[in-house]
mmCIF entry with sequence, helices, sheets and N, C-alpha, C, O atoms, coordinates in Angstrom:
data_MODEL
# 
_entry.id   MODEL 
# 
_entity.id                         1 
_entity.type                       polymer 
_entity.pdbx_number_of_molecules   1 
# 
_entity_poly.entity_id                      1 
_entity_poly.type                           'polypeptide(L)' 
_entity_poly.nstd_linkage                   no 
_entity_poly.nstd_monomer                   no 
_entity_poly.pdbx_seq_one_letter_code       MGKNVYSSETKWAVVKAKMAGELTTNEIMEKYGIKNKSQIATWVR 
_entity_poly.pdbx_seq_one_letter_code_can   MGKNVYSSETKWAVVKAKMAGELTTNEIMEKYGIKNKSQIATWVR 
_entity_poly.pdbx_strand_id                 A 
# 
loop_
_entity_poly_seq.entity_id 
_entity_poly_seq.num 
_entity_poly_seq.mon_id 
_entity_poly_seq.hetero 
1 1  MET n 
1 2  GLY n 
1 3  LYS n 
1 4  ASN n 
1 5  VAL n 
1 6  TYR n 
1 7  SER n 
1 8  SER n 
1 9  GLU n 
1 10 THR n 
1 11 LYS n 
1 12 TRP n 
1 13 ALA n 
1 14 VAL n 
1 15 VAL n 
1 16 LYS n 
1 17 ALA n 
1 18 LYS n 
1 19 MET n 
1 20 ALA n 
1 21 GLY n 
1 22 GLU n 
1 23 LEU n 
1 24 THR n 
1 25 THR n 
1 26 ASN n 
1 27 GLU n 
1 28 ILE n 
1 29 MET n 
1 30 GLU n 
1 31 LYS n 
1 32 TYR n 
1 33 GLY n 
1 34 ILE n 
1 35 LYS n 
1 36 ASN n 
1 37 LYS n 
1 38 SER n 
1 39 GLN n 
1 40 ILE n 
1 41 ALA n 
1 42 THR n 
1 43 TRP n 
1 44 VAL n 
1 45 ARG n 
# 
_struct_asym.id          A 
_struct_asym.entity_id   1 
# 
loop_
_struct_conf.conf_type_id 
_struct_conf.id 
_struct_conf.pdbx_PDB_helix_id 
_struct_conf.beg_label_comp_id 
_struct_conf.beg_label_asym_id 
_struct_conf.beg_label_seq_id 
_struct_conf.pdbx_beg_PDB_ins_code 
_struct_conf.end_label_comp_id 
_struct_conf.end_label_asym_id 
_struct_conf.end_label_seq_id 
_struct_conf.pdbx_end_PDB_ins_code 
_struct_conf.beg_auth_comp_id 
_struct_conf.beg_auth_asym_id 
_struct_conf.beg_auth_seq_id 
_struct_conf.end_auth_comp_id 
_struct_conf.end_auth_asym_id 
_struct_conf.end_auth_seq_id 
_struct_conf.pdbx_PDB_helix_class 
_struct_conf.details 
_struct_conf.pdbx_PDB_helix_length 
HELX_P HELX_P1 AA1 SER A 8  ? ALA A 20 ? SER A 8  ALA A 20 1 ? 13 
HELX_P HELX_P2 AA2 THR A 25 ? TYR A 32 ? THR A 25 TYR A 32 1 ? 8  
HELX_P HELX_P3 AA3 LYS A 37 ? VAL A 44 ? LYS A 37 VAL A 44 1 ? 8  
# 
_struct_conf_type.id          HELX_P 
_struct_conf_type.criteria    ? 
_struct_conf_type.reference   ? 
# 
loop_
_atom_site.group_PDB 
_atom_site.id 
_atom_site.type_symbol 
_atom_site.label_atom_id 
_atom_site.label_alt_id 
_atom_site.label_comp_id 
_atom_site.label_asym_id 
_atom_site.label_entity_id 
_atom_site.label_seq_id 
_atom_site.pdbx_PDB_ins_code 
_atom_site.Cartn_x 
_atom_site.Cartn_y 
_atom_site.Cartn_z 
_atom_site.occupancy 
_atom_site.B_iso_or_equiv 
_atom_site.pdbx_formal_charge 
_atom_site.auth_seq_id 
_atom_site.auth_comp_id 
_atom_site.auth_asym_id 
_atom_site.auth_atom_id 
_atom_site.pdbx_PDB_model_num 
ATOM 1   N N  . MET A 1 1  ? 87.214 108.822 83.735  1.00 0.00 ? 1  MET A N  1 
ATOM 2   C CA . MET A 1 1  ? 87.366 109.438 85.034  1.00 0.00 ? 1  MET A CA 1 
ATOM 3   C C  . MET A 1 1  ? 86.863 110.882 84.958  1.00 0.00 ? 1  MET A C  1 
ATOM 4   O O  . MET A 1 1  ? 87.328 111.658 84.123  1.00 0.00 ? 1  MET A O  1 
ATOM 5   N N  . GLY A 1 2  ? 85.917 111.242 85.828  1.00 0.00 ? 2  GLY A N  1 
ATOM 6   C CA . GLY A 1 2  ? 85.340 112.579 85.812  1.00 0.00 ? 2  GLY A CA 1 
ATOM 7   C C  . GLY A 1 2  ? 86.144 113.546 86.660  1.00 0.00 ? 2  GLY A C  1 
ATOM 8   O O  . GLY A 1 2  ? 86.950 113.158 87.506  1.00 0.00 ? 2  GLY A O  1 
ATOM 9   N N  . LYS A 1 3  ? 85.894 114.804 86.403  1.00 0.00 ? 3  LYS A N  1 
ATOM 10  C CA . LYS A 1 3  ? 86.563 115.847 87.174  1.00 0.00 ? 3  LYS A CA 1 
ATOM 11  C C  . LYS A 1 3  ? 85.779 116.114 88.445  1.00 0.00 ? 3  LYS A C  1 
ATOM 12  O O  . LYS A 1 3  ? 84.549 116.066 88.454  1.00 0.00 ? 3  LYS A O  1 
ATOM 13  N N  . ASN A 1 4  ? 86.511 116.398 89.528  1.00 0.00 ? 4  ASN A N  1 
ATOM 14  C CA . ASN A 1 4  ? 85.865 116.843 90.755  1.00 0.00 ? 4  ASN A CA 1 
ATOM 15  C C  . ASN A 1 4  ? 85.696 118.350 90.663  1.00 0.00 ? 4  ASN A C  1 
ATOM 16  O O  . ASN A 1 4  ? 86.614 119.069 90.266  1.00 0.00 ? 4  ASN A O  1 
ATOM 17  N N  . VAL A 1 5  ? 84.520 118.816 91.031  1.00 0.00 ? 5  VAL A N  1 
ATOM 18  C CA . VAL A 1 5  ? 84.262 120.246 91.040  1.00 0.00 ? 5  VAL A CA 1 
ATOM 19  C C  . VAL A 1 5  ? 84.086 120.658 92.494  1.00 0.00 ? 5  VAL A C  1 
ATOM 20  O O  . VAL A 1 5  ? 83.205 120.160 93.196  1.00 0.00 ? 5  VAL A O  1 
ATOM 21  N N  . TYR A 1 6  ? 84.935 121.568 92.929  1.00 0.00 ? 6  TYR A N  1 
ATOM 22  C CA . TYR A 1 6  ? 84.889 122.027 94.313  1.00 0.00 ? 6  TYR A CA 1 
ATOM 23  C C  . TYR A 1 6  ? 84.260 123.412 94.357  1.00 0.00 ? 6  TYR A C  1 
ATOM 24  O O  . TYR A 1 6  ? 84.532 124.248 93.496  1.00 0.00 ? 6  TYR A O  1 
ATOM 25  N N  . SER A 1 7  ? 83.423 123.656 95.353  1.00 0.00 ? 7  SER A N  1 
ATOM 26  C CA . SER A 1 7  ? 82.781 124.958 95.484  1.00 0.00 ? 7  SER A CA 1 
ATOM 27  C C  . SER A 1 7  ? 83.815 126.016 95.862  1.00 0.00 ? 7  SER A C  1 
ATOM 28  O O  . SER A 1 7  ? 84.884 125.707 96.388  1.00 0.00 ? 7  SER A O  1 
ATOM 29  N N  . SER A 1 8  ? 83.476 127.246 95.586  1.00 0.00 ? 8  SER A N  1 
ATOM 30  C CA . SER A 1 8  ? 84.396 128.333 95.935  1.00 0.00 ? 8  SER A CA 1 
ATOM 31  C C  . SER A 1 8  ? 84.566 128.423 97.450  1.00 0.00 ? 8  SER A C  1 
ATOM 32  O O  . SER A 1 8  ? 85.627 128.823 97.930  1.00 0.00 ? 8  SER A O  1 
ATOM 33  N N  . GLU A 1 9  ? 83.523 128.053 98.211  1.00 0.00 ? 9  GLU A N  1 
ATOM 34  C CA . GLU A 1 9  ? 83.623 128.067 99.665  1.00 0.00 ? 9  GLU A CA 1 
ATOM 35  C C  . GLU A 1 9  ? 84.667 127.045 100.141 1.00 0.00 ? 9  GLU A C  1 
ATOM 36  O O  . GLU A 1 9  ? 85.451 127.321 101.048 1.00 0.00 ? 9  GLU A O  1 
ATOM 37  N N  . THR A 1 10 ? 84.661 125.868 99.515  1.00 0.00 ? 10 THR A N  1 
ATOM 38  C CA . THR A 1 10 ? 85.631 124.838 99.865  1.00 0.00 ? 10 THR A CA 1 
ATOM 39  C C  . THR A 1 10 ? 87.038 125.304 99.533  1.00 0.00 ? 10 THR A C  1 
ATOM 40  O O  . THR A 1 10 ? 87.959 125.135 100.333 1.00 0.00 ? 10 THR A O  1 
ATOM 41  N N  . LYS A 1 11 ? 87.204 125.888 98.362  1.00 0.00 ? 11 LYS A N  1 
ATOM 42  C CA . LYS A 1 11 ? 88.523 126.362 97.950  1.00 0.00 ? 11 LYS A CA 1 
ATOM 43  C C  . LYS A 1 11 ? 89.061 127.405 98.932  1.00 0.00 ? 11 LYS A C  1 
ATOM 44  O O  . LYS A 1 11 ? 90.220 127.334 99.340  1.00 0.00 ? 11 LYS A O  1 
ATOM 45  N N  . TRP A 1 12 ? 88.217 128.375 99.312  1.00 0.00 ? 12 TRP A N  1 
ATOM 46  C CA . TRP A 1 12 ? 88.660 129.416 100.235 1.00 0.00 ? 12 TRP A CA 1 
ATOM 47  C C  . TRP A 1 12 ? 88.984 128.839 101.603 1.00 0.00 ? 12 TRP A C  1 
ATOM 48  O O  . TRP A 1 12 ? 89.953 129.256 102.238 1.00 0.00 ? 12 TRP A O  1 
ATOM 49  N N  . ALA A 1 13 ? 88.181 127.880 102.067 1.00 0.00 ? 13 ALA A N  1 
ATOM 50  C CA . ALA A 1 13 ? 88.438 127.257 103.366 1.00 0.00 ? 13 ALA A CA 1 
ATOM 51  C C  . ALA A 1 13 ? 89.777 126.527 103.352 1.00 0.00 ? 13 ALA A C  1 
ATOM 52  O O  . ALA A 1 13 ? 90.533 126.585 104.322 1.00 0.00 ? 13 ALA A O  1 
ATOM 53  N N  . VAL A 1 14 ? 90.064 125.840 102.249 1.00 0.00 ? 14 VAL A N  1 
ATOM 54  C CA . VAL A 1 14 ? 91.330 125.124 102.112 1.00 0.00 ? 14 VAL A CA 1 
ATOM 55  C C  . VAL A 1 14 ? 92.500 126.101 102.105 1.00 0.00 ? 14 VAL A C  1 
ATOM 56  O O  . VAL A 1 14 ? 93.486 125.893 102.813 1.00 0.00 ? 14 VAL A O  1 
ATOM 57  N N  . VAL A 1 15 ? 92.400 127.153 101.319 1.00 0.00 ? 15 VAL A N  1 
ATOM 58  C CA . VAL A 1 15 ? 93.483 128.141 101.225 1.00 0.00 ? 15 VAL A CA 1 
ATOM 59  C C  . VAL A 1 15 ? 93.727 128.803 102.584 1.00 0.00 ? 15 VAL A C  1 
ATOM 60  O O  . VAL A 1 15 ? 94.874 128.966 103.000 1.00 0.00 ? 15 VAL A O  1 
ATOM 61  N N  . LYS A 1 16 ? 92.647 129.184 103.274 1.00 0.00 ? 16 LYS A N  1 
ATOM 62  C CA . LYS A 1 16 ? 92.804 129.821 104.587 1.00 0.00 ? 16 LYS A CA 1 
ATOM 63  C C  . LYS A 1 16 ? 93.452 128.877 105.585 1.00 0.00 ? 16 LYS A C  1 
ATOM 64  O O  . LYS A 1 16 ? 94.334 129.286 106.341 1.00 0.00 ? 16 LYS A O  1 
ATOM 65  N N  . ALA A 1 17 ? 93.024 127.611 105.598 1.00 0.00 ? 17 ALA A N  1 
ATOM 66  C CA . ALA A 1 17 ? 93.599 126.637 106.527 1.00 0.00 ? 17 ALA A CA 1 
ATOM 67  C C  . ALA A 1 17 ? 95.074 126.416 106.234 1.00 0.00 ? 17 ALA A C  1 
ATOM 68  O O  . ALA A 1 17 ? 95.884 126.307 107.155 1.00 0.00 ? 17 ALA A O  1 
ATOM 69  N N  . LYS A 1 18 ? 95.419 126.350 104.971 1.00 0.00 ? 18 LYS A N  1 
ATOM 70  C CA . LYS A 1 18 ? 96.816 126.117 104.578 1.00 0.00 ? 18 LYS A CA 1 
ATOM 71  C C  . LYS A 1 18 ? 97.685 127.326 104.915 1.00 0.00 ? 18 LYS A C  1 
ATOM 72  O O  . LYS A 1 18 ? 98.770 127.170 105.474 1.00 0.00 ? 18 LYS A O  1 
ATOM 73  N N  . MET A 1 19 ? 97.222 128.521 104.583 1.00 0.00 ? 19 MET A N  1 
ATOM 74  C CA . MET A 1 19 ? 98.008 129.730 104.825 1.00 0.00 ? 19 MET A CA 1 
ATOM 75  C C  . MET A 1 19 ? 98.188 129.997 106.320 1.00 0.00 ? 19 MET A C  1 
ATOM 76  O O  . MET A 1 19 ? 99.228 130.499 106.745 1.00 0.00 ? 19 MET A O  1 
ATOM 77  N N  . ALA A 1 20 ? 97.174 129.661 107.110 1.00 0.00 ? 20 ALA A N  1 
ATOM 78  C CA . ALA A 1 20 ? 97.248 129.893 108.553 1.00 0.00 ? 20 ALA A CA 1 
ATOM 79  C C  . ALA A 1 20 ? 98.058 128.811 109.256 1.00 0.00 ? 20 ALA A C  1 
ATOM 80  O O  . ALA A 1 20 ? 98.409 128.953 110.428 1.00 0.00 ? 20 ALA A O  1 
ATOM 81  N N  . GLY A 1 21 ? 98.350 127.743 108.545 1.00 0.00 ? 21 GLY A N  1 
ATOM 82  C CA . GLY A 1 21 ? 99.109 126.650 109.139 1.00 0.00 ? 21 GLY A CA 1 
ATOM 83  C C  . GLY A 1 21 ? 98.293 125.822 110.106 1.00 0.00 ? 21 GLY A C  1 
ATOM 84  O O  . GLY A 1 21 ? 98.850 125.106 110.937 1.00 0.00 ? 21 GLY A O  1 
ATOM 85  N N  . GLU A 1 22 ? 96.960 125.914 110.004 1.00 0.00 ? 22 GLU A N  1 
ATOM 86  C CA . GLU A 1 22 ? 96.080 125.189 110.921 1.00 0.00 ? 22 GLU A CA 1 
ATOM 87  C C  . GLU A 1 22 ? 96.149 123.673 110.700 1.00 0.00 ? 22 GLU A C  1 
ATOM 88  O O  . GLU A 1 22 ? 96.113 122.895 111.653 1.00 0.00 ? 22 GLU A O  1 
ATOM 89  N N  . LEU A 1 23 ? 96.247 123.271 109.439 1.00 0.00 ? 23 LEU A N  1 
ATOM 90  C CA . LEU A 1 23 ? 96.219 121.854 109.088 1.00 0.00 ? 23 LEU A CA 1 
ATOM 91  C C  . LEU A 1 23 ? 97.360 121.539 108.130 1.00 0.00 ? 23 LEU A C  1 
ATOM 92  O O  . LEU A 1 23 ? 97.812 122.403 107.380 1.00 0.00 ? 23 LEU A O  1 
ATOM 93  N N  . THR A 1 24 ? 97.816 120.300 108.165 1.00 0.00 ? 24 THR A N  1 
ATOM 94  C CA . THR A 1 24 ? 98.796 119.866 107.177 1.00 0.00 ? 24 THR A CA 1 
ATOM 95  C C  . THR A 1 24 ? 98.076 119.580 105.872 1.00 0.00 ? 24 THR A C  1 
ATOM 96  O O  . THR A 1 24 ? 96.849 119.491 105.839 1.00 0.00 ? 24 THR A O  1 
ATOM 97  N N  . THR A 1 25 ? 98.835 119.438 104.805 1.00 0.00 ? 25 THR A N  1 
ATOM 98  C CA . THR A 1 25 ? 98.242 119.135 103.503 1.00 0.00 ? 25 THR A CA 1 
ATOM 99  C C  . THR A 1 25 ? 97.448 117.833 103.562 1.00 0.00 ? 25 THR A C  1 
ATOM 100 O O  . THR A 1 25 ? 96.344 117.752 103.023 1.00 0.00 ? 25 THR A O  1 
ATOM 101 N N  . ASN A 1 26 ? 98.001 116.827 104.207 1.00 0.00 ? 26 ASN A N  1 
ATOM 102 C CA . ASN A 1 26 ? 97.296 115.552 104.298 1.00 0.00 ? 26 ASN A CA 1 
ATOM 103 C C  . ASN A 1 26 ? 96.008 115.673 105.105 1.00 0.00 ? 26 ASN A C  1 
ATOM 104 O O  . ASN A 1 26 ? 95.009 115.042 104.762 1.00 0.00 ? 26 ASN A O  1 
ATOM 105 N N  . GLU A 1 27 ? 96.014 116.463 106.157 1.00 0.00 ? 27 GLU A N  1 
ATOM 106 C CA . GLU A 1 27 ? 94.800 116.667 106.952 1.00 0.00 ? 27 GLU A CA 1 
ATOM 107 C C  . GLU A 1 27 ? 93.740 117.399 106.136 1.00 0.00 ? 27 GLU A C  1 
ATOM 108 O O  . GLU A 1 27 ? 92.554 117.078 106.218 1.00 0.00 ? 27 GLU A O  1 
ATOM 109 N N  . ILE A 1 28 ? 94.170 118.381 105.350 1.00 0.00 ? 28 ILE A N  1 
ATOM 110 C CA . ILE A 1 28 ? 93.243 119.110 104.483 1.00 0.00 ? 28 ILE A CA 1 
ATOM 111 C C  . ILE A 1 28 ? 92.633 118.172 103.452 1.00 0.00 ? 28 ILE A C  1 
ATOM 112 O O  . ILE A 1 28 ? 91.428 118.210 103.203 1.00 0.00 ? 28 ILE A O  1 
ATOM 113 N N  . MET A 1 29 ? 93.475 117.327 102.850 1.00 0.00 ? 29 MET A N  1 
ATOM 114 C CA . MET A 1 29 ? 92.988 116.389 101.840 1.00 0.00 ? 29 MET A CA 1 
ATOM 115 C C  . MET A 1 29 ? 91.930 115.458 102.435 1.00 0.00 ? 29 MET A C  1 
ATOM 116 O O  . MET A 1 29 ? 90.909 115.186 101.804 1.00 0.00 ? 29 MET A O  1 
ATOM 117 N N  . GLU A 1 30 ? 92.182 114.976 103.645 1.00 0.00 ? 30 GLU A N  1 
ATOM 118 C CA . GLU A 1 30 ? 91.242 114.068 104.299 1.00 0.00 ? 30 GLU A CA 1 
ATOM 119 C C  . GLU A 1 30 ? 89.944 114.786 104.671 1.00 0.00 ? 30 GLU A C  1 
ATOM 120 O O  . GLU A 1 30 ? 88.854 114.263 104.439 1.00 0.00 ? 30 GLU A O  1 
ATOM 121 N N  . LYS A 1 31 ? 90.061 115.977 105.244 1.00 0.00 ? 31 LYS A N  1 
ATOM 122 C CA . LYS A 1 31 ? 88.892 116.723 105.720 1.00 0.00 ? 31 LYS A CA 1 
ATOM 123 C C  . LYS A 1 31 ? 87.964 117.145 104.578 1.00 0.00 ? 31 LYS A C  1 
ATOM 124 O O  . LYS A 1 31 ? 86.742 117.054 104.698 1.00 0.00 ? 31 LYS A O  1 
ATOM 125 N N  . TYR A 1 32 ? 88.550 117.605 103.476 1.00 0.00 ? 32 TYR A N  1 
ATOM 126 C CA . TYR A 1 32 ? 87.743 118.146 102.380 1.00 0.00 ? 32 TYR A CA 1 
ATOM 127 C C  . TYR A 1 32 ? 87.569 117.180 101.215 1.00 0.00 ? 32 TYR A C  1 
ATOM 128 O O  . TYR A 1 32 ? 86.902 117.512 100.235 1.00 0.00 ? 32 TYR A O  1 
ATOM 129 N N  . GLY A 1 33 ? 88.155 115.997 101.305 1.00 0.00 ? 33 GLY A N  1 
ATOM 130 C CA . GLY A 1 33 ? 87.977 114.999 100.252 1.00 0.00 ? 33 GLY A CA 1 
ATOM 131 C C  . GLY A 1 33 ? 88.711 115.330 98.967  1.00 0.00 ? 33 GLY A C  1 
ATOM 132 O O  . GLY A 1 33 ? 88.246 114.987 97.880  1.00 0.00 ? 33 GLY A O  1 
ATOM 133 N N  . ILE A 1 34 ? 89.852 115.993 99.079  1.00 0.00 ? 34 ILE A N  1 
ATOM 134 C CA . ILE A 1 34 ? 90.655 116.353 97.908  1.00 0.00 ? 34 ILE A CA 1 
ATOM 135 C C  . ILE A 1 34 ? 91.621 115.211 97.634  1.00 0.00 ? 34 ILE A C  1 
ATOM 136 O O  . ILE A 1 34 ? 92.268 114.700 98.548  1.00 0.00 ? 34 ILE A O  1 
ATOM 137 N N  . LYS A 1 35 ? 91.713 114.817 96.379  1.00 0.00 ? 35 LYS A N  1 
ATOM 138 C CA . LYS A 1 35 ? 92.472 113.626 96.043  1.00 0.00 ? 35 LYS A CA 1 
ATOM 139 C C  . LYS A 1 35 ? 93.934 113.882 95.663  1.00 0.00 ? 35 LYS A C  1 
ATOM 140 O O  . LYS A 1 35 ? 94.733 112.946 95.643  1.00 0.00 ? 35 LYS A O  1 
ATOM 141 N N  . ASN A 1 36 ? 94.296 115.130 95.362  1.00 0.00 ? 36 ASN A N  1 
ATOM 142 C CA . ASN A 1 36 ? 95.629 115.399 94.858  1.00 0.00 ? 36 ASN A CA 1 
ATOM 143 C C  . ASN A 1 36 ? 96.240 116.616 95.552  1.00 0.00 ? 36 ASN A C  1 
ATOM 144 O O  . ASN A 1 36 ? 95.603 117.664 95.660  1.00 0.00 ? 36 ASN A O  1 
ATOM 145 N N  . LYS A 1 37 ? 97.475 116.468 96.020  1.00 0.00 ? 37 LYS A N  1 
ATOM 146 C CA . LYS A 1 37 ? 98.167 117.570 96.701  1.00 0.00 ? 37 LYS A CA 1 
ATOM 147 C C  . LYS A 1 37 ? 98.371 118.776 95.791  1.00 0.00 ? 37 LYS A C  1 
ATOM 148 O O  . LYS A 1 37 ? 98.338 119.917 96.252  1.00 0.00 ? 37 LYS A O  1 
ATOM 149 N N  . SER A 1 38 ? 98.578 118.529 94.515  1.00 0.00 ? 38 SER A N  1 
ATOM 150 C CA . SER A 1 38 ? 98.836 119.641 93.595  1.00 0.00 ? 38 SER A CA 1 
ATOM 151 C C  . SER A 1 38 ? 97.620 120.553 93.457  1.00 0.00 ? 38 SER A C  1 
ATOM 152 O O  . SER A 1 38 ? 97.765 121.733 93.138  1.00 0.00 ? 38 SER A O  1 
ATOM 153 N N  . GLN A 1 39 ? 96.431 120.022 93.694  1.00 0.00 ? 39 GLN A N  1 
ATOM 154 C CA . GLN A 1 39 ? 95.222 120.853 93.630  1.00 0.00 ? 39 GLN A CA 1 
ATOM 155 C C  . GLN A 1 39 ? 95.275 121.927 94.708  1.00 0.00 ? 39 GLN A C  1 
ATOM 156 O O  . GLN A 1 39 ? 94.930 123.080 94.451  1.00 0.00 ? 39 GLN A O  1 
ATOM 157 N N  . ILE A 1 40 ? 95.697 121.565 95.894  1.00 0.00 ? 40 ILE A N  1 
ATOM 158 C CA . ILE A 1 40 ? 95.813 122.524 96.985  1.00 0.00 ? 40 ILE A CA 1 
ATOM 159 C C  . ILE A 1 40 ? 96.860 123.579 96.659  1.00 0.00 ? 40 ILE A C  1 
ATOM 160 O O  . ILE A 1 40 ? 96.641 124.771 96.874  1.00 0.00 ? 40 ILE A O  1 
ATOM 161 N N  . ALA A 1 41 ? 98.000 123.133 96.139  1.00 0.00 ? 41 ALA A N  1 
ATOM 162 C CA . ALA A 1 41 ? 99.071 124.078 95.782  1.00 0.00 ? 41 ALA A CA 1 
ATOM 163 C C  . ALA A 1 41 ? 98.600 125.065 94.728  1.00 0.00 ? 41 ALA A C  1 
ATOM 164 O O  . ALA A 1 41 ? 98.950 126.244 94.781  1.00 0.00 ? 41 ALA A O  1 
ATOM 165 N N  . THR A 1 42 ? 97.810 124.595 93.771  1.00 0.00 ? 42 THR A N  1 
ATOM 166 C CA . THR A 1 42 ? 97.288 125.477 92.721  1.00 0.00 ? 42 THR A CA 1 
ATOM 167 C C  . THR A 1 42 ? 96.375 126.549 93.324  1.00 0.00 ? 42 THR A C  1 
ATOM 168 O O  . THR A 1 42 ? 96.483 127.724 92.974  1.00 0.00 ? 42 THR A O  1 
ATOM 169 N N  . TRP A 1 43 ? 95.498 126.156 94.206  1.00 0.00 ? 43 TRP A N  1 
ATOM 170 C CA . TRP A 1 43 ? 94.599 127.123 94.836  1.00 0.00 ? 43 TRP A CA 1 
ATOM 171 C C  . TRP A 1 43 ? 95.353 128.134 95.658  1.00 0.00 ? 43 TRP A C  1 
ATOM 172 O O  . TRP A 1 43 ? 95.008 129.316 95.651  1.00 0.00 ? 43 TRP A O  1 
ATOM 173 N N  . VAL A 1 44 ? 96.382 127.695 96.372  1.00 0.00 ? 44 VAL A N  1 
ATOM 174 C CA . VAL A 1 44 ? 97.165 128.604 97.219  1.00 0.00 ? 44 VAL A CA 1 
ATOM 175 C C  . VAL A 1 44 ? 97.916 129.619 96.362  1.00 0.00 ? 44 VAL A C  1 
ATOM 176 O O  . VAL A 1 44 ? 98.032 130.791 96.720  1.00 0.00 ? 44 VAL A O  1 
ATOM 177 N N  . ARG A 1 45 ? 98.421 129.147 95.227  1.00 0.00 ? 45 ARG A N  1 
ATOM 178 C CA . ARG A 1 45 ? 99.133 130.054 94.316  1.00 0.00 ? 45 ARG A CA 1 
ATOM 179 C C  . ARG A 1 45 ? 98.208 131.127 93.825  1.00 0.00 ? 45 ARG A C  1 
ATOM 180 O O  . ARG A 1 45 ? 98.619 131.989 93.048  1.00 0.00 ? 45 ARG A O  1 
# 
């Protein structure tokens, strides 16, 4: 199983959407193709 590499632009877009409360975690995962909720939490931290 390979690692997914996300661009810095994607990471910033995810963090901004999450911090602003624009999208739920599940909506972010669907929109950006992120497979794991913990990945989003790590970026936000």
